[in-house]
N, C-alpha and C positions, 0 to 999 in steps of 0.2 A: 357840047351837050351830051353826044354819044359817049365821049370819054367819062363824063361824069356819071352817066347811067351805068357804064360798066363798072366803075368803081364802087357805086352803091350796090350793084348786084353781087359783086365780089364780097363786100362787107357783109351783106345780108347772109350770103351762103356760109361765111365763116361763122356767124353767130348761130345758124341752124346746126352746123356740124358740131360746134361745141356743146350745144344743147342736147343733140343726140348722143355724144359720148358720155355726158353726164347722166342722161336717163339710162343708158345701157349699163353704166357702172352702179347706178342706184338699184336697177332691177336685179342685177347680179348679187348684190349684197342681200336684198330682200329675199331672193331665192335661197341663198345660204341660210338666212335666218329661219325660213320656212323649213328647210331641210333639217335644221338643228331642232326646230320645234317637233317635227316628225320623229326624229331620233330619240327624243325623250319618251316617246311611247312605244318604243320597241319592247318586245316580249322579255319578261324577267325570269330568270331561271334560278332554282335552288336545288342543290344536291343534299339528299338526306340519307343518314345511315339508319337502317331499320333493323330492329331485333325481332325476327320472326318467330322466335321460340317462346311459346307460353303454354303453361300447363293448367290454366284456369279458363273456364268458360261461363258464360252467363245465360240462364235459361229463365222462362217466365216462373214467377213465384207460386202459380197455382198448379204447377207441375207436381206429380207424385214422385218423389225421389226414388222410390222402390221400383219404378219402372225403367230407370236408367240401365241400359244394356250395352256391353261392349260388342262392337261389330267387326272391326278389322284393322290391321296394320298395313301401312303402305309407305314406300319411299317417294318422297316428292321434292321438287324444286320450289323454293320460296325466295321472294325477292329479299335482298339484304342491303341494297343501295338502289335509291330512285332518284330521278330527276323531275322536278315539277315545273312546268312552264305555264306562266300566267301572261296572257296577251291583253293589255288594257283595252285595245281597240276590239277584240273579240268579245271581251267582257260587256262592253257597252252594247254591242249589236245583240248579244244574247238577252241582256236585260230587257232590250227594247222588244225583241221578237219573242222571247220566252220569259214572260214576268213571272213564271212560277219558281224562279230561283235556280235555274239549271247551272251546274258547275261550268265555269268557263276556264278551268285549269285542265291541263293534260299531264298525265304522269307516265314516264317511261322508266322501264326497269333497266338498271345498268349492270347489276351483279346479282347472282342467285346463289343459294347455298343449298346443299342437301339436308333434309330432315326426314324424321320418322312422324307420320301422321297416325295418330290413334283416333279412330272414329267411334262415337258412341251415339246411341239413339234413345228416345224416351216417348212414352205415350203423349198424345196431345193433352193440352190442358183441360182440366175439369172446370166447366163453366159454373156460375153461381146457381143455375137451375139444377145442377147435378149431372148434367149431361157432358160427356167427354168429346172433344174434337176427334173425328175419326183419323186413323193414320198415325205415323210416328214421325216426329221431327229428329233431326241430326245436329251434333256439334262435334268439332274436332279440336284436338290439342296437339302440339308439335314439340318434339324432342330432338336434341342433337343426337346424330347416329352413335357417337362414342358413349353415350349414356346407356345404350343397349348393346354395346359391342360384345360383352361377355356371352350374350346368348346366341351369337353367330348370326348369319343372315335371317332377318326378320321375315323375309318372304317364305321361308320353308317352314314357319311355325304354323301349326293349325290354330284354330280359334281359341281352343281352351288353353293351349300353351301361351298364346299371346296375351290373353286376358289375365292369365296369372301373373303377369309382369308387373301389373299396376294395381293401385288401390285407390279408390275414389272417396271423397268425403264432400259433403254439401253443407252450406251455411247461408244465413241471410244477414248480410251485412247491414250495419246502421248507416244511414246517410242524412245530409242536411236537407231540409225541405222548408220552402217558404209558405207559410200559412197565414191566414187572416187572424189578426189580434182582435178577437170579438169583444174583450173587455174594454179596449180603447178605440173601437170603431163605431160609427153611428150610421144607420141606414134609414132612409126615409120611408114613412108608412106609405102604403098604397095598396092597389089591388089590380087584378087583371080585368081589363075592358077589351073585349073582342080579341083576346089572345095577346094583348100588349100590356105590359106593366105600366100603370099610371100612377103617378105620386099624388097623394091627397093634397099636398102643398106644392104647387108648381115651382115655388122658389126655393124649396128644400133641396140640398146637395148631400150625397153620400159622402161620408168622411171615412176612408178605409185605411187602416194601419196594418202593417205586416210585421210578423216576427219569424225568426228562423228557429226551428226546433229539430232535434234528431229523431228520425223514425225509422222503422224497418224498411229496407229496400224492397220495392215490388218484385225484384228478380232474386233468383237463387244463384250463388256461385257454386260451381262444381270444380273441385281441385283434383287433378289426377296426378299422382306421384308414382315414380318408379319404385316398386317393392325391392328393397335391399335384402339379399340373402342373410339369414340369421347365422351367426357363427355358433358352432357347437361349444358348449361349456367344457372346460377341462375337468 
């Protein structure tokens, strides 16, 4: 009987050992699968070439263009290549903690270039009441240093000399705007009750159609160009 019990014990132990090996291998595979799933959520990066030079700025359309005034020239460093990193995990966390739509991308500057900054200012916009917002706002445009190389170091120019290098023009571009198509839309009749709009027919539903039309932009574009010297006529 003792020998039989020993054999049964050995057999049971072997079965348990085989089960443990199988479980370990299964757990190992599952861990790899989980690791693989986590790897698919790693941060994504994108490298972008940036053109930092622009001679056009946008200002509110209610600004008086005659108040635009040159302020100064300055040598600055601008980003010309950036790396944008998006972390899916961080995005989910921010969407949960900051439902206001905070950006979950980080941008790192990889390369910079020298540029000449021309800064301008203008009077605050004039409101519909005729009152002007106090103070002056500013905008900047940027040029390649070689565009102004003929005048020498820009830092040594006084304000009048620097201003004479440029000419400014303003325009109001036309833009596409989505508006209600009143001719093909239907609005339910009703009136305000205790400050709330109440339909006369509770079963009525508004039917709103939209069209796209070209309208004047609410902003002005200010274009600043380098003034080329005129050649004397022969």
